[in-house]
N, C-alpha and C positions, 0 to 999 in steps of 0.2 A: 371644717376642722381647724382648730388653732394649731398653727405650725409649732408654736412654742411647747405644746404638749406632746409632740411627736418625738420619737427617739430613733436612733440609727437602727435599732432592732425592728422598729415598725417598718422601715423602708427597705431593709435588706431583701425582703421577699418580693418586692414589687417588680413586676415586669411592665415597664412603661409602654411597651409596644402591644400590650394585650388588646383584644378587639374592643373592650368596653371604653377604651380611651381614644379610639380612632377618630370619632367625629370632632372631639375637642381635647387634644392631648395636653394643652398648655397648663391646666391646673396641676397635673401630676409632674410636668416638667419643672414648674416653679418649685414644687415641694422638694423634688430631688436635687435641684440646683442649690437649694439652701441647705439641705440636710446631708446629702451624699453625692456631691457633684462629680466624683469619679466612681461610678456605680457599676458593680459587677452584675450582669444579667443572671438571674437565678438559674442554677443548674448548668451554667456554661462557663467557658474560659474567656468570654467576651466582656469587654468593658464599654461603658457608655459615658460620654462627656456632654454636659449641658451648658457650661459657661462659655461665653464668647472668647475669653482669653485662652481657655484650655483648647477649645476647638481650633482657634487660629494657630496655636503652638503646634498641635498635632499635624495640621494640614501643611504647615510650612517646614516642618522638620524632615530633612531628607533621610533620617534614620527610620522613619515610618514609611513603609512601602505600600503601593496600591496593588502590587502583584500577589495574587493568591498563592503563588508558588512558595511564599514564605510561611504559609500556614503549616502546622505539623501534618504528617501524612494522613493521620486519622481524621483531620479536620478539612481535608481538601474538598472544595465544592465539586459536586458532580454536575458538570455543565458541558453539554455537547452541542454541536460537534467541536471538540477541543481544538482542532487544527485551525479554526478561525477564531474562536473565542479567546484563545491564548495570545492572539495578536491584537486584541482590541486596545485602542489607545488608552482607555480609561484604566486599564490594569497593567500598564507598562511603566517602567522606571527608565531613567537615563541609562545608557545613551540612546536606546531605541525610541523612547518616548520623544526625546528632543529631535531626533532625525525625522520621525514621521510627522510630528506636529508642525515642524518647519515647512513641510511640503504643502500643507493645507491652510496655514495661518494667513497667507496672503489673500485668500478668498474672503476672509472675515475681518479685515482691518476696518476700523471705524469709518475711514474715508470711503472705502468701497461699499460698505453697508449703507452709508448715507445716500449713495447713488442709486440704491434700490428703492428709496422711498416712493418715488412716483409709481413704480410698478406695484408696490404693496398697496398704495392708495387705490389704484385701479382695481386690483383684485378684491379689496374690501368693498368698494363701491358696487361691484357686480354682485357679490354675495348678499349685501344688504338690499339691493334691488329685488332679489328673489324673495327675501324675507318680507319686504314691504308688499309685494304682490300677493303673498298668501296670508298676510296679516298676523304672522307669528314667527318666532325664531327659537329653534332649539340650539342654544349657543354652541354646544360642543360639535354637533354634527353639521350645522349649517354655516358656522363661521370659524370656530377655534381650531377645528381639525383641517378643513379644506384649505384655509389660508396658508399656514406654514408648509403643508404638503406641496401646494402649488409652487411656493417659493423655492423649496429645497429641490423639487423636481426640475425646475428651470435652471437652478444653479448647477446641478449635477448633469443635466442633459437627459433626464429620464423622459421618455416619450409622453407627450401630452395626453395621449389616449390610454395611458396606463390605468388599470382598474384600481381606483383609489379606495373603493369600499373594501376590496380584498386586502389592500395594503393596511387599512385601518385595523382590520381583524388580526392580521399577522403581527402588526406592531404591538397591539394590546397584549396578545398572547406572548410574544417574544420578550417584552420588557418585564413581564411578570416574573421571569427567571432571575431578575436582579434581586428579588427578595430572598433568594436562597431556597434550596430544595426542602429544608426542614420547615420552612414557613409557608410552603405552597402545597396544596393538596395534589396527589399524584395525577389526577386528570388534568389539572391546569398546567402542571409541569410538563406532561406529555404534549399538550397543545403547544406549549412554548417551544419545545424541542422541534415539533413539526413546523412551527412558524419560522424558526431560525433556518431550518433546512430549506423551506420554501424561498426565503429571502436569498439564501446562498445560490440556489438554482436560478432564480430570476436574474440576479446580478452577474453570475457567471455567463449566462446567455447574452446579457446586454454588453458586458465587457468584450466578449468575443466578437459581437457585431461591430463594436466601435473599433476594434483592432483592424477589421476589414474596411470599415467605412467611417473614418474619424470625423468628428464634428468639432464644435468650439466651446465645449462646456468644461466644468471642473473635472468631470470624469475623464475626459480626454487628456487633460493636463496630468492627471494622476497616472493614467496609462503610459503617457510619454515618460514620466519619471520612473515608472517601473521598468520600462524598456531600456532605460539608461544603464541599468545593470547593477548599480550599487546603492540605490535609494530605497526602493520598495521591492519586496519579493511578491509573488502572486497572491499568497495568503494575506500579507499585509495590505495589499491593494483591496482585496475583497473585504477584509475586516473594516478598513477605514470607510469604504463606500457605504457599507451597511450601517456603521455607527453614525455617519453623517446624516443618513436618511432618518434613522430612528431619533437621534438627538435633535435633528433639525426640525422636528415637528412636535415631539412629546413635551418639551419644555415650554414652547410657546402655547400649545393647546391648553396646558394646565394653567399657565399664567393668565390667559384670557378668561378661562372659566372660573378659576378661583378668584381672580381680581374682580370680575363683574358680580360674583356672589357676595364678596366682601362689600362692594359699593352698595348693593341692594340692601344689605343689612345695616348700612350706615348712610342713610339718605342725606344727611347733612353734608357728608363728604362727596357724595354723588353730585349734589347740586353745586357744591363748591367747584368741582372740576368742570361741570357743564357751564358755569358762569365764567370760568377763567381757564380756557384751554392751554394757556401758557404753563400751567402746572403740569402738563402732560408728562414730560420726562421724569420729574421728581415724583409724580403720582405713581408711575410704573415702579420706581425704586421702592416706594412704600408698600405697594401691593406685593412686590416680590418678598419684602421683609415680613409682611403681616401673615401671609399664607402662601408661601412659595411653592413652586412646582416640584422641587427636589427636597425631600424631607430629611434624608440622612445620607451619609457616605461613610466609608470606613477605611482604615489604614491598619497595617500589620507591623509590629515592632520587629526590626531586623537585629536588634540586640537588646539586652536588658536596659530598660529606661525608667524614668519617673515622669508622671504627669501630675502636676500639682502635689508632689510629694508621695503619690501612690506608686508603688513598684509595678511596672508592666514588664512581664517576662518576654524574652525573645519568642516570636511565633504567636503571641497573643494578639487578638484583634481589638482595636478601639473603634467603636461605632460613634461617629461624630454626628450628633443630633443638630443639624443645621437649623431646623425650625426652632429649637430651644435656644440656641445661641442668638437667634434673631429676636428673641423676646427677653434678653438678659437686661435687667434694670441697671446693671453697672455700666451699660453702654447706651441704652435707649431709655430716655425719660418716658415714664408712663407707657411701658412697652406693649400693653394689651390694647392701647388706643390706636385706632387707624387715623393717621394724621398725614394728609397728602402734602402738607407743607413742611414735613419733617426735614431738617437739615443734617448734614454729615451722617448720612444713612449708610453706615458701614456693615450692611448685611452680608451674610456668607452664603446666600442662596446659590450663587454660582461657584462656590468653593473658594479656595485661596491657594497661593503657591503655584507650582508648576502645572497642576491640574485645573486651574481656573478655566471655566467653561469657554471653549473656543468660539462658540456661537452666541455669547452673551449679548453683544451689540445688536445682532440680528433679532434675537428674541425681544429685546427691549424695544426696538423699532416697530416690530410687528404688533407687540402689545399696545404701544402708544397709539399707533394708527388705528387699530381695530377698536379699541375701547373709546377713543376720542370720536371716531366717526359714528359709532353706535349711539353715543349720548347726544351728538348733534342731530342725527337723523330722526331719533325717536324720543321726543320730549316726555312721553307718558309711559316710558318703559317700566314694566312691572312683572313680577313673578306670576306665571300662569300655570298653576299646578302644584303638586306637593313639594315640600322642601327637598332640595336635592341631596343626594347622598354621595359619599366619596367611593371611588373604585376600591377594589380589594388590594390594589397595589400599595406597597408601603414605602419603598425607596422613592418612587414617584408619587406625588400627591395630586390628585385631580378628581373632578366630578364625573359621574357617569353621564349625566345630562343636566341641562338647565333650561327649562321651558319658560319663555318670556312672551308676553303680549306686547305688540308693537303698534 
């Protein structure tokens, strides 16, 4: 359809998050970016922004809050158990956000993450050995999930014999709640609530064990901080441990899966990376931009504001479509083209401002090592099965599975 023939009346009723746009939302994002860049979701008080400049402005403006407490009472999300979810770092503002983030940031500095490379390479090699032995690879279950789970478990000090299959089910169910109760069917919402409760019970038990028998992991350092009396309360401790576990693998899992699927659809770029492994770090940045693991985030106005001239009232929510900002032609030349050599890649996949992803450097390292090793090990890598489909999750964007012949 010729955009020049469209009118604002045509786009006012569009829900860009409707299921029919899930597989490839970018054509509708381009249309809305051009015709209605600060777009009110039909039938709601929520706004969406699609341009890189507007997304950056909202994410960096301290007058926009991540805390759902700023929503009007009738718009409060129903998310339980509230005693923990209200303490999650993702939904906190300063000073609590600053205080809690400072406790864990030292574990994820670029220098410390670089020291993990050898261990990540060992884990990837072991996982690919298993794939080679059986002659096939289901990327999500055989590599993209177990790799970051093993890394975050080692960082936290979660026992090596923990049931990772159970963790995967809990994590998938729990993170579905990020999409909001109105966008999730009641059965999935209930499974998510049960999964959150299961994580809470698991980590309460583990924390109590570590109080009695301390070890030398990040979990023990956080317990020590909590016991100091003025840094973490017990609920904050529990919330940050659960968040680190969930965020520590969901982002990387989707990065690896989405990234490999993008490369398979662009064989010229796959071969480019195979021939020149030095492209690895920049290639990961481009894969994060092209089809990133986090699709949207949101902020709430704490006072009457304007975004690109549009009035946003106190208590109204702005949904920042990170995926759309990452394809904004005002910032990225030929934005729908995958270009592993792209320079000045200012994508917003890891957000911006105070809520910039704490584990970004770790996810980038794991993605670089995993994808690079996979291309080196298997020169005839190819899709083996039907075209993959994306999970029902919306805030987090990732594949259900990706079957490859190796």
